[in-house]
Kinemage of the C-alpha trace (Angstrom):
@kinemage 1
@onewidth
@group {chain A} dominant
@subgroup {mainchain}
@vectorlist {calphas} color= white
{ca unk a 1} P 202.469 18.819 189.943
{ca unk a 2} L 200.606 17.949 193.162
{ca unk a 3} L 201.096 14.351 194.238
{ca unk a 4} L 197.777 12.602 194.964
{ca unk a 5} L 199.121 11.599 198.385
{ca unk a 6} L 199.674 15.240 199.395
{ca unk a 7} L 197.071 17.284 201.307
{ca unk a 8} L 196.452 20.838 200.129
{ca unk a 9} L 193.773 22.804 201.971
{ca unk a 10} L 191.081 24.129 199.597
{ca unk a 11} L 191.784 27.698 200.741
{ca unk a 12} L 195.547 27.495 200.242
{ca unk a 13} L 196.800 29.657 197.369
{ca unk a 14} L 199.312 28.121 194.973
{ca unk a 15} L 201.143 29.985 192.230
{ca unk a 16} L 202.058 28.645 188.791
{ca unk a 17} L 204.265 25.586 188.410
{ca unk a 18} L 204.249 24.629 192.103
{ca unk a 19} L 205.366 21.071 192.868
{ca unk a 20} L 204.193 19.270 196.039
{ca unk a 21} L 205.466 15.809 196.904
{ca unk a 22} L 203.723 12.870 198.605
{ca unk a 23} L 202.646 13.067 202.235
{ca unk a 24} L 203.200 16.830 202.404
{ca unk a 25} L 200.632 19.094 204.098
{ca unk a 26} L 199.770 22.609 202.916
{ca unk a 27} L 197.410 24.231 205.400
{ca unk a 28} L 194.783 26.916 205.328
{ca unk a 29} L 195.991 30.515 204.926
{ca unk a 30} L 199.158 29.426 203.140
{ca unk a 31} L 200.204 31.274 199.993
{ca unk a 32} L 202.947 29.678 197.875
{ca unk a 33} L 204.414 31.698 195.009
{ca unk a 34} L 205.311 30.513 191.527
{ca unk a 35} L 207.845 27.733 190.961
{ca unk a 36} L 208.058 26.575 194.570
{ca unk a 37} L 209.120 22.979 195.174
{ca unk a 38} L 207.818 21.143 198.222
{ca unk a 39} L 209.389 17.715 198.605
{ca unk a 40} L 207.738 14.802 200.450
{ca unk a 41} L 206.765 14.931 204.150
{ca unk a 42} L 206.851 18.737 204.422
{ca unk a 43} L 204.384 20.624 206.629
{ca unk a 44} L 203.557 24.265 205.833
{ca unk a 45} L 200.965 25.991 208.013
{ca unk a 46} L 199.681 29.536 208.108
{ca unk a 47} L 199.022 32.309 208.007
{ca unk a 48} L 202.150 32.176 205.837
{ca unk a 49} L 202.977 34.173 202.725
{ca unk a 50} L 205.821 32.544 200.810
{ca unk a 51} L 207.330 34.006 197.646
{ca unk a 52} L 208.446 32.334 194.436
{ca unk a 53} L 211.188 29.823 193.717
{ca unk a 54} L 211.530 28.446 197.247
{ca unk a 55} L 212.602 24.815 197.699
{ca unk a 56} L 211.524 22.949 200.847
{ca unk a 57} L 213.182 19.607 201.513
{ca unk a 58} L 211.673 16.663 203.370
{ca unk a 59} L 210.625 16.846 207.007
{ca unk a 60} L 210.857 20.631 207.200
{ca unk a 61} L 208.133 22.338 209.265
{ca unk a 62} L 207.248 25.846 208.148
{ca unk a 63} L 204.870 28.367 209.729
{ca unk a 64} L 204.057 26.309 212.807
{ca unk a 65} L 202.881 27.850 216.085
{ca unk a 66} L 205.787 29.039 218.204
{ca unk a 67} L 207.100 27.410 221.372
{ca unk a 68} L 206.782 30.562 223.510
{ca unk a 69} L 204.669 29.675 226.552
{ca unk a 70} L 202.957 33.082 226.330
{ca unk a 71} L 201.514 32.184 222.943
{ca unk a 72} L 197.764 31.625 223.293
{ca unk a 73} L 196.650 30.979 219.743
{ca unk a 74} L 196.727 34.585 218.523
{ca unk a 75} L 196.773 35.314 214.783
{ca unk a 76} L 200.433 35.658 213.788
{ca unk a 77} L 202.292 35.307 210.509
{ca unk a 78} L 205.310 34.053 208.609
{ca unk a 79} L 206.504 36.067 205.611
{ca unk a 80} L 209.196 34.613 203.352
{ca unk a 81} L 210.771 36.020 200.207
{ca unk a 82} L 212.026 34.297 197.063
{ca unk a 83} L 214.542 31.613 196.106
{ca unk a 84} L 215.275 30.287 199.569
{ca unk a 85} L 216.596 26.747 200.040
{ca unk a 86} L 215.212 25.087 203.170
{ca unk a 87} L 216.892 21.756 203.832
{ca unk a 88} L 215.825 18.655 205.736
{ca unk a 89} L 214.326 19.060 209.185
{ca unk a 90} L 214.362 22.874 209.263
{ca unk a 91} L 211.762 24.479 211.545
{ca unk a 92} L 210.483 28.040 211.143
{ca unk a 93} L 207.838 29.348 213.564
{ca unk a 94} L 205.388 32.226 213.231
{ca unk a 95} L 205.618 35.374 215.362
{ca unk a 96} L 203.996 36.443 218.631
{ca unk a 97} L 201.815 39.393 219.576
{ca unk a 98} L 204.431 40.377 222.154
{ca unk a 99} L 206.477 41.549 219.150
{ca unk a 100} L 205.122 42.506 215.719
{ca unk a 101} L 203.458 39.138 215.234
{ca unk a 102} L 205.612 38.298 212.214
{ca unk a 103} L 208.606 36.085 211.531
{ca unk a 104} L 210.370 37.351 208.390
{ca unk a 105} L 212.744 35.497 206.090
{ca unk a 106} L 214.214 37.413 203.152
{ca unk a 107} L 215.360 36.028 199.801
{ca unk a 108} L 218.202 33.847 198.510
{ca unk a 109} L 218.971 32.264 201.871
{ca unk a 110} L 220.271 28.760 202.576
{ca unk a 111} L 218.973 27.121 205.734
{ca unk a 112} L 220.827 23.843 206.143
{ca unk a 113} L 219.520 20.666 207.769
{ca unk a 114} L 217.910 20.937 211.215
{ca unk a 115} L 218.306 24.707 211.547
{ca unk a 116} L 215.650 26.428 213.685
{ca unk a 117} L 214.258 29.948 213.265
{ca unk a 118} L 212.114 30.853 216.267
{ca unk a 119} L 209.232 33.295 216.587
{ca unk a 120} L 209.665 36.943 215.582
{ca unk a 121} L 213.091 36.435 214.009
{ca unk a 122} L 214.159 38.563 211.064
{ca unk a 123} L 216.579 36.969 208.605
{ca unk a 124} L 217.799 39.169 205.768
{ca unk a 125} L 218.926 38.205 202.260
{ca unk a 126} L 221.748 35.932 201.071
{ca unk a 127} L 222.309 34.470 204.551
{ca unk a 128} L 223.574 30.977 205.372
{ca unk a 129} L 222.464 29.144 208.497
{ca unk a 130} L 224.522 25.962 208.583
{ca unk a 131} L 223.418 22.629 210.031
{ca unk a 132} L 221.683 22.775 213.431
{ca unk a 133} L 221.962 26.551 213.864
{ca unk a 134} L 219.383 27.636 216.443
{ca unk a 135} L 217.977 31.173 216.508
{ca unk a 136} L 216.003 31.997 219.655
{ca unk a 137} L 213.068 34.393 219.532
{ca unk a 138} L 213.378 37.981 218.263
{ca unk a 139} L 216.850 37.456 216.719
{ca unk a 140} L 217.841 39.626 213.738
{ca unk a 141} L 220.346 38.445 211.121
{ca unk a 142} L 221.637 40.950 208.575
{ca unk a 143} L 222.209 40.425 204.852
{ca unk a 144} L 225.041 38.087 203.801
{ca unk a 145} L 225.665 36.870 207.359
{ca unk a 146} L 226.946 33.302 207.770
{ca unk a 147} L 226.381 31.233 210.923
{ca unk a 148} L 228.459 28.079 211.322
{ca unk a 149} L 227.044 24.707 212.278
{ca unk a 150} L 225.539 24.120 215.728
{ca unk a 151} L 225.680 27.806 216.631
{ca unk a 152} L 223.156 28.984 219.195
{ca unk a 153} L 221.938 32.596 219.264
{ca unk a 154} L 220.337 34.085 222.389
{ca unk a 155} L 216.980 35.840 222.118
{ca unk a 156} L 216.963 39.507 221.001
{ca unk a 157} L 220.537 39.303 219.666
{ca unk a 158} L 221.351 41.108 216.418
{ca unk a 159} L 223.950 39.841 213.964
{ca unk a 160} L 225.139 42.478 211.533
{ca unk a 161} L 225.419 42.270 207.762
{ca unk a 162} L 228.415 40.353 206.374
{ca unk a 163} L 229.285 38.935 209.799
{ca unk a 164} L 230.691 35.408 210.057
{ca unk a 165} L 230.041 33.315 213.179
{ca unk a 166} L 232.227 30.227 213.526
{ca unk a 167} L 230.813 26.776 214.197
{ca unk a 168} L 229.591 25.675 217.642
{ca unk a 169} L 229.483 29.253 218.922
{ca unk a 170} L 227.189 30.640 221.617
{ca unk a 171} L 226.161 34.205 220.726
{ca unk a 172} L 224.726 36.117 223.678
{ca unk a 173} L 225.481 39.698 222.565
{ca unk a 174} L 225.218 41.595 219.292
{ca unk a 175} L 227.748 40.889 216.540
{ca unk a 176} L 228.693 44.063 214.596
{ca unk a 177} L 228.687 44.031 210.796
{ca unk a 178} L 231.736 42.612 208.980
{ca unk a 179} L 233.091 40.851 212.092
{ca unk a 180} L 234.302 37.248 212.323
{ca unk a 181} L 233.661 35.742 215.723
{ca unk a 182} L 233.677 32.347 217.393
{ca unk a 183} L 233.565 30.833 220.870
{ca unk a 184} L 231.465 29.990 223.902
{ca unk a 185} L 230.656 32.768 224.525
{ca unk a 186} L 231.447 34.311 221.170
{ca unk a 187} L 234.402 36.705 220.932
{ca unk a 188} L 235.651 38.808 217.962
{ca unk a 189} L 238.488 37.384 215.862
{ca unk a 190} L 238.825 39.812 212.934
{ca unk a 191} L 236.887 41.077 209.926
{ca unk a 192} L 235.314 39.024 207.166
{ca unk a 193} L 237.683 40.410 204.532
{ca unk a 194} L 237.417 37.430 202.189
{ca unk a 195} L 233.627 37.630 202.184
{ca unk a 196} L 233.761 41.372 201.525
{ca unk a 197} L 236.116 40.842 198.562
{ca unk a 198} L 233.755 38.261 197.078
{ca unk a 199} L 230.857 40.710 197.364
{ca unk a 200} L 232.669 43.485 195.533
{ca unk a 201} L 233.751 45.765 198.375
{ca unk a 202} L 236.509 48.152 197.284
{ca unk a 203} L 239.978 47.652 198.742
{ca unk a 204} L 239.957 51.059 200.452
{ca unk a 205} L 236.649 50.299 202.144
{ca unk a 206} L 237.939 46.960 203.430
{ca unk a 207} L 241.037 48.700 204.793
{ca unk a 208} L 238.820 51.293 206.505
{ca unk a 209} L 236.718 48.528 208.069
{ca unk a 210} L 239.892 46.789 209.257
{ca unk a 211} L 241.079 50.031 210.885
{ca unk a 212} L 237.635 50.427 212.466
{ca unk a 213} L 237.881 46.917 213.922
{ca unk a 214} L 241.284 47.770 215.428
{ca unk a 215} L 239.867 50.989 216.885
{ca unk a 216} L 237.021 49.091 218.498
{ca unk a 217} L 238.815 45.973 219.660
{ca unk a 218} L 242.588 46.470 219.720
{ca unk a 219} L 243.251 49.947 221.116
{ca unk a 220} L 241.550 49.304 224.468
{ca unk a 221} L 239.538 52.507 224.169
{ca unk a 222} L 236.364 53.127 226.165
{ca unk a 223} L 233.437 52.042 224.015
{ca unk a 224} L 232.011 55.561 223.655
{ca unk a 225} L 235.355 56.959 222.500
{ca unk a 226} L 235.843 54.128 220.008
{ca unk a 227} L 232.316 54.630 218.682
{ca unk a 228} L 232.905 58.366 218.207
{ca unk a 229} L 236.072 57.668 216.230
{ca unk a 230} L 234.234 55.210 214.016
{ca unk a 231} L 231.392 57.684 213.446
{ca unk a 232} L 233.887 60.316 212.251
{ca unk a 233} L 235.193 58.072 209.453
{ca unk a 234} L 234.781 59.132 205.832
{ca unk a 235} L 233.847 55.578 204.866
{ca unk a 236} L 230.111 54.869 204.767
{ca unk a 237} L 230.574 51.244 205.799
{ca unk a 238} L 232.513 52.245 208.915
{ca unk a 239} L 229.758 54.734 209.768
{ca unk a 240} L 227.302 51.835 209.441
{ca unk a 241} L 229.558 49.899 211.819
{ca unk a 242} L 229.297 52.754 214.342
{ca unk a 243} L 225.526 53.118 213.961
{ca unk a 244} L 225.012 49.419 214.648
{ca unk a 245} L 226.971 49.701 217.894
{ca unk a 246} L 225.097 52.853 218.896
{ca unk a 247} L 221.708 51.184 218.510
{ca unk a 248} L 222.673 47.898 220.182
{ca unk a 249} L 220.446 47.088 223.158
{ca unk a 250} L 222.191 43.922 224.367
{ca unk a 251} L 225.700 45.292 223.970
{ca unk a 252} L 228.234 43.996 221.451
{ca unk a 253} L 230.579 41.046 221.752
{ca unk a 254} L 233.912 42.158 223.254
């Protein structure tokens, strides 16, 4: 399953049924889990630990040194889960010692063509990064979040679970869970009710989240007062909404 024109370092670790296409490069300190597919002209460097069932399309560059000028060759890592689809031209860089030294990608994500995940990012599970999405360093993306094409995300920004960021947006502050937003800079537009329905959220919970969005964004309340009202909700998802806002360090989109 390894094309004779591919290069696989003798110390790389390959699981069962791994396929590697011609002209691809698998470096030292790379671990590829079972059933991974590496198409032609892919570069994977390490230290990188990559789970099973991942599919890397041509010209993607995985586990490369980061572009942070402070990086001085320190030992840093990429950790990736299972069943991710990494399309053409995607770049994912390892972490830096200024953070935890690890870039983390979860499982079941789709990274479309030419997306970039910079050093120290954390991407959850079931996320979609559409074409040419760019995550700066230290960005966190929650589970089931969707980022539209050509969106740029400022360093240290957090995007909550189930959020939806419209195409060509510039995100320079945190996006709370469940929120739809779009713009340059990004502003809130509503809640991702359709996405929540598809993922099995109960109708009452979606209504509670919608009321929470109105409390936060439509009633013109001071942020602390709005946050206290959200925290007093009986709905666990709304409480999660409030906790995200409470722990935000960059401030939320308004």
